[in-house]
Backbone bond lengths (Angstrom), bond angles and torsions (degrees), N, CA, C in turn:
res aa  C-N    CA-C-N  psi(-1)  N-CA   C-N-CA  omega(-1)  CA-C   N-CA-C  phi
1 M - - - 1.462 - - 1.530 108.92 -
2 D 1.318 116.26 142.45 1.461 123.19 -179.93 1.525 109.25 -60.76
3 R 1.358 116.08 136.07 1.463 120.99 -178.27 1.532 111.96 -56.82
4 V 1.316 117.49 -39.83 1.462 121.31 -178.21 1.524 110.98 -65.85
5 A 1.317 117.73 -33.02 1.466 121.45 -176.60 1.525 112.56 -66.49
6 V 1.332 119.26 -27.03 1.466 120.87 -177.93 1.525 113.25 -91.89
7 M 1.308 117.70 -0.77 1.459 121.27 -179.71 1.525 110.71 -89.86
8 G 1.325 114.89 157.56 1.460 119.87 171.13 1.521 109.60 -71.05
9 Q 1.315 117.07 167.77 1.466 121.34 -176.09 1.524 112.35 -58.60
10 A 1.331 118.26 -45.72 1.464 120.99 -178.79 1.525 110.45 -64.53
11 A 1.332 116.79 -43.61 1.461 120.34 179.41 1.532 110.93 -64.81
12 Q 1.332 116.82 -36.54 1.465 120.16 177.71 1.519 110.30 -61.06
13 M 1.334 116.03 -46.07 1.462 120.00 -179.30 1.525 110.03 -62.48
14 E 1.324 117.55 -43.57 1.461 120.93 179.30 1.524 110.27 -61.91
15 Y 1.334 117.08 -45.46 1.465 121.69 179.92 1.534 110.71 -60.85
16 L 1.322 116.70 -46.80 1.465 120.29 -178.38 1.529 111.31 -64.87
17 L 1.319 116.89 -40.18 1.459 119.61 177.88 1.524 111.09 -63.49
18 M 1.327 116.47 -40.90 1.457 120.06 178.64 1.527 110.96 -65.59
19 E 1.339 117.17 -38.93 1.463 121.55 177.80 1.529 110.98 -61.98
20 M 1.325 116.78 -32.78 1.461 121.37 178.95 1.518 111.82 -81.79
21 G 1.333 117.05 -5.29 1.453 120.41 -178.72 1.516 113.49 85.53
22 A 1.315 117.10 8.82 1.468 120.82 -179.65 1.524 109.51 -89.82
23 C 1.301 115.24 157.22 1.459 120.07 175.54 1.522 107.87 -73.68
24 P 1.332 118.81 120.85 1.463 120.05 -176.12 1.516 113.74 -70.12
25 Y 1.308 117.59 -11.53 1.453 119.64 -172.55 1.527 112.69 -85.93
26 V 1.325 117.11 -5.82 1.454 119.18 179.73 1.522 110.04 -71.60
27 Y 1.321 117.74 -32.04 1.450 122.34 178.40 1.527 107.89 -86.63
28 L 1.322 116.62 108.69 1.464 120.90 -173.02 1.525 109.35 -107.86
29 W 1.313 116.41 108.80 1.450 122.72 -172.51 1.508 112.63 -70.24
30 G 1.347 115.65 132.84 1.451 121.43 172.56 1.511 115.36 64.97
31 M 1.324 117.80 25.72 1.465 120.12 -177.47 1.518 110.55 -111.66
32 P 1.322 116.28 140.16 1.464 118.19 173.42 1.531 109.26 -67.34
33 M 1.288 116.86 138.95 1.459 120.55 -178.27 1.532 110.49 -100.90
34 R 1.312 115.62 46.29 1.459 121.25 175.91 1.515 108.27 -104.54
35 R 1.308 114.39 134.57 1.461 119.34 178.61 1.531 109.21 -75.75
36 D 1.314 116.44 135.13 1.463 122.99 178.78 1.527 106.73 -108.55
37 D 1.330 116.41 102.25 1.458 120.83 -175.91 1.528 112.68 -63.84
38 D 1.332 117.48 -33.44 1.466 119.16 177.51 1.525 111.04 -68.41
39 L 1.322 117.31 -36.42 1.465 120.43 175.68 1.530 110.16 -66.09
40 I 1.320 116.78 -40.24 1.462 120.76 177.33 1.526 110.16 -59.58
41 R 1.317 116.43 -45.85 1.467 119.88 178.48 1.528 110.83 -60.76
42 R 1.329 116.38 -46.90 1.464 119.71 -178.56 1.534 111.09 -63.02
43 L 1.329 117.56 -42.85 1.464 120.56 179.01 1.532 111.03 -60.30
44 M 1.324 116.13 -45.21 1.465 119.86 -177.84 1.523 111.61 -66.07
45 L 1.333 117.04 -46.79 1.463 119.63 -177.72 1.530 111.60 -69.37
46 D 1.328 117.17 -37.33 1.468 119.95 176.88 1.533 110.51 -65.27
47 F 1.325 116.78 -41.90 1.456 120.67 -179.94 1.522 110.25 -64.58
48 E 1.321 116.99 -44.09 1.462 120.44 179.94 1.533 111.26 -63.10
49 A 1.324 116.77 -36.41 1.469 121.08 -178.31 1.527 113.40 -78.04
50 S 1.336 117.25 -14.31 1.459 119.76 -177.79 1.528 111.09 -72.21
51 Q 1.304 115.87 162.97 1.466 122.10 179.22 1.530 111.77 -84.39
52 E 1.318 117.12 -7.45 1.467 122.14 -177.54 1.521 110.44 -99.69
53 F 1.324 116.41 143.25 1.459 118.18 177.09 1.525 111.56 -93.91
54 L 1.335 117.16 -6.34 1.457 121.71 174.93 1.523 108.89 -121.27
55 L 1.310 115.97 141.98 1.453 122.72 176.06 1.521 106.69 -116.48
56 V 1.314 117.44 127.05 1.455 121.84 -179.61 1.520 108.56 -108.26
57 C 1.315 115.94 125.56 1.460 122.42 179.20 1.521 107.25 -146.09
58 T 1.311 116.70 103.74 1.470 121.35 -179.08 1.521 110.58 -130.70
59 P 1.316 117.32 70.78 1.463 119.71 -179.33 1.529 111.24 -72.21
60 H 1.296 116.09 165.32 1.455 122.38 174.44 1.523 107.42 -129.94
61 N 1.308 117.36 178.95 1.467 119.48 -172.42 1.525 112.87 -66.82
62 Q 1.332 118.68 -11.32 1.457 121.16 177.17 1.540 111.72 -98.56
63 S 1.328 117.20 -1.03 1.466 120.80 179.94 1.525 110.40 -68.21
64 P 1.324 116.60 154.38 1.467 119.19 175.78 1.530 110.89 -58.49
65 H 1.309 114.36 150.91 1.471 121.26 -178.35 1.532 111.53 -51.80
66 E 1.332 117.44 -42.76 1.464 121.62 -176.97 1.535 111.04 -61.63
67 E 1.320 116.56 -38.17 1.465 120.00 -179.99 1.526 111.25 -68.85
68 R 1.327 117.53 -39.57 1.464 121.03 178.12 1.529 110.63 -69.39
69 L 1.332 116.52 -37.22 1.463 120.77 177.17 1.530 110.51 -64.95
70 K 1.316 116.24 -42.04 1.466 121.39 176.58 1.531 109.99 -58.63
71 Y 1.323 116.45 -47.82 1.464 120.30 -179.57 1.523 111.64 -61.06
72 Y 1.311 117.02 -42.96 1.471 121.18 178.51 1.531 110.41 -57.89
73 H 1.329 116.73 -43.85 1.458 119.93 -179.35 1.533 112.06 -72.07
74 L 1.326 117.69 -33.29 1.473 119.64 173.68 1.532 110.03 -63.20
75 K 1.328 117.03 -38.49 1.462 120.65 176.64 1.535 110.67 -63.18
76 L 1.320 116.87 -40.41 1.470 120.16 177.43 1.529 110.47 -62.45
77 L 1.326 116.39 -41.72 1.463 120.66 178.70 1.533 110.75 -64.47
78 A 1.313 116.68 -36.41 1.468 120.14 175.84 1.529 109.86 -67.84
79 D 1.325 117.34 -41.35 1.471 120.74 176.99 1.525 111.10 -57.16
80 A 1.329 116.23 -36.92 1.466 121.77 -177.29 1.532 112.55 -83.04
81 G 1.328 117.92 -4.05 1.461 120.87 178.69 1.527 114.40 83.75
82 L 1.327 117.65 9.44 1.454 120.70 179.50 1.532 111.43 -86.92
83 L 1.316 115.91 -24.45 1.455 123.60 172.13 1.516 107.70 -127.59
84 E 1.317 115.70 159.82 1.460 121.05 173.88 1.518 106.98 -123.35
85 E 1.344 116.10 131.16 1.452 120.59 -178.09 1.518 110.32 -101.96
86 S 1.328 115.76 141.16 1.458 120.41 176.85 1.521 108.75 -142.69
87 G 1.315 116.82 -170.44 1.452 122.34 -177.05 1.518 109.37 101.61
88 S 1.311 117.02 151.21 1.462 120.09 -176.52 1.521 112.07 -62.19
89 R 1.307 118.59 -29.56 1.467 122.68 176.30 1.520 111.31 -119.19
90 G 1.320 116.50 15.66 1.462 120.49 -178.07 1.512 110.90 79.43
91 G 1.308 115.56 -170.42 1.456 120.70 175.38 1.514 115.59 89.18
92 I 1.337 118.08 0.36 1.460 121.60 175.92 1.521 106.29 -114.80
93 F 1.312 116.42 120.20 1.462 121.15 -172.99 1.527 110.95 -119.92
94 R 1.321 115.44 145.86 1.463 121.58 169.30 1.516 107.05 -130.45
95 M 1.327 115.56 151.07 1.457 120.19 -179.84 1.523 109.72 -82.74
96 T 1.322 115.87 134.55 1.461 121.42 177.40 1.532 109.62 -85.76
97 N 1.306 115.75 171.50 1.461 119.67 176.14 1.536 110.32 -61.16
98 A 1.325 116.80 -39.33 1.476 120.42 176.88 1.523 110.30 -62.12
99 G 1.336 117.44 -34.69 1.460 121.23 176.85 1.517 111.93 -64.83
100 H 1.340 116.63 -40.92 1.470 119.85 176.82 1.521 110.69 -65.01
101 D 1.337 116.91 -39.57 1.469 120.57 176.72 1.538 110.78 -61.09
102 F 1.324 115.45 -42.97 1.467 120.72 178.38 1.523 110.05 -60.40
103 C 1.323 117.46 -44.99 1.476 121.05 178.20 1.525 111.11 -58.24
104 A 1.325 116.37 -42.28 1.465 120.18 179.46 1.523 110.97 -60.67
105 A 1.330 116.33 -37.09 1.457 120.84 -176.60 1.522 113.13 -78.96
106 I 1.339 118.42 -24.24 1.476 120.84 -175.92 1.515 113.49 -109.06
107 R 1.328 118.34 0.44 1.469 121.40 -175.02 1.530 112.17 -62.14
108 D 1.321 116.69 -44.02 1.459 121.69 -178.38 1.535 110.46 -70.79
109 D 1.342 116.67 127.16 1.468 120.76 -177.75 1.523 112.80 -60.02
110 A 1.325 117.00 -40.33 1.471 120.10 -179.75 1.528 110.68 -66.71
111 A 1.327 116.91 -40.94 1.477 120.05 177.90 1.518 110.32 -64.10
112 W 1.336 116.79 -39.19 1.462 120.33 178.90 1.530 110.27 -65.04
113 A 1.335 117.27 -41.35 1.463 120.68 178.58 1.529 110.49 -62.09
114 R 1.344 117.44 -41.64 1.473 120.68 177.87 1.524 110.66 -65.40
115 T 1.322 117.00 -40.11 1.464 121.28 179.04 1.523 110.33 -61.30
116 K 1.333 116.42 -48.09 1.460 120.17 179.84 1.523 112.06 -64.06
117 A 1.329 116.87 -38.89 1.464 120.59 179.52 1.521 110.51 -65.02
118 A 1.326 116.60 -41.62 1.472 120.09 178.71 1.528 110.14 -63.76
119 A 1.323 117.05 -41.85 1.462 120.89 179.30 1.524 110.90 -65.47
120 A 1.325 117.00 -41.57 1.461 121.32 -179.23 1.524 112.02 -67.48
121 S 1.329 116.76 -28.79 1.470 119.91 -178.72 1.520 112.43 -66.27
122 V 1.314 117.12 -17.48 1.468 120.94 176.92 1.526 110.40 -117.49
123 S 1.327 116.24 29.61 1.471 123.98 178.11 1.514 113.30 63.03
124 G 1.300 117.49 33.09 1.454 121.27 176.03 1.510 112.71 91.22
125 V 1.313 115.25 156.40 1.459 121.81 -178.66 1.523 109.36 -140.70
126 G 1.298 116.28 166.33 1.452 121.24 175.94 1.519 110.77 -73.12
127 L 1.321 115.18 167.18 1.459 120.75 -176.82 1.529 111.72 -62.56
128 S 1.327 117.81 -39.09 1.467 119.37 -179.65 1.533 110.73 -66.22
129 L 1.332 117.30 -37.64 1.466 119.68 178.06 1.531 110.57 -72.62
130 L 1.336 117.15 -34.48 1.463 120.38 174.98 1.531 109.54 -59.77
131 R 1.323 116.10 -41.83 1.465 120.84 176.54 1.527 110.17 -62.54
132 D 1.330 117.39 -44.26 1.464 121.18 -179.73 1.531 111.46 -62.53
133 I 1.327 117.17 -40.48 1.467 120.70 178.70 1.523 109.89 -62.79
134 S 1.324 116.23 -46.39 1.466 119.62 -178.82 1.528 110.59 -63.98
135 M 1.332 117.34 -38.39 1.462 120.60 177.70 1.532 110.63 -67.40
136 A 1.326 117.61 -36.33 1.464 121.16 178.28 1.531 110.65 -63.87
137 F 1.334 116.80 -41.79 1.468 119.82 176.61 1.522 110.92 -63.76
138 L 1.321 117.20 -39.17 1.468 120.80 178.11 1.537 110.27 -65.03
139 R 1.328 116.67 -43.11 1.469 120.67 178.15 1.530 110.85 -62.20
140 K 1.342 116.09 -41.00 1.465 120.61 179.47 1.529 110.07 -63.06
141 K 1.316 116.67 -42.17 1.464 120.62 179.73 1.529 110.35 -62.85
142 L 1.326 116.75 -42.80 1.464 120.57 177.52 1.522 111.60 -64.48
143 S 1.323 115.77 -41.04 1.463 120.65 178.37 1.529 110.86 -62.65
144 D 1.350 116.05 -42.32 1.464 120.88 178.34 1.543 111.65 -62.25
145 L 1.335 115.91 -27.01 1.472 120.68 177.61 1.521 111.86 -82.97
146 G 1.342 116.33 -1.96 1.460 120.75 179.14 1.516 114.00 88.14
147 V 1.304 117.62 14.49 1.469 121.25 178.42 1.524 108.66 -84.12
148 P 1.351 117.76 117.12 1.465 119.16 178.44 1.528 110.26 -71.62
149 L 1.325 116.76 130.65 1.466 121.27 -176.80 1.518 112.84 -108.30
150 D 1.292 118.51 -7.35 1.472 119.62 -179.30 1.497 112.52 -100.24
């Protein structure tokens, strides 16, 4: 009997993705595909505060939901250019300079609350626009302190 035929559906998908040379962890079974901006903030600030310059996250379909959710959001951060992913099968991340800039803009709880409120007032925004809003608030704060930005 064919090896794929005796596997469960999730294992079949993982096997087929690996046979194609794709990272099997991109397909996340049974997970909501909604971006959690608070989780993104926590991941970025925790990563920046860590003593390691690389973050390794390589869940599989048997990993706890939280680990797969974390990986999904790390992939989103890599898509946005805030992290860079490497490794032969992915799952190894480093923070980019843009990621450090984003952390600087979202570190303050009050600034983060204003950023989220501004995004919510227009029914949500993409991650790049969320970054732009947070940077705009940071620029405004610097301007209010008399720091010339031009």
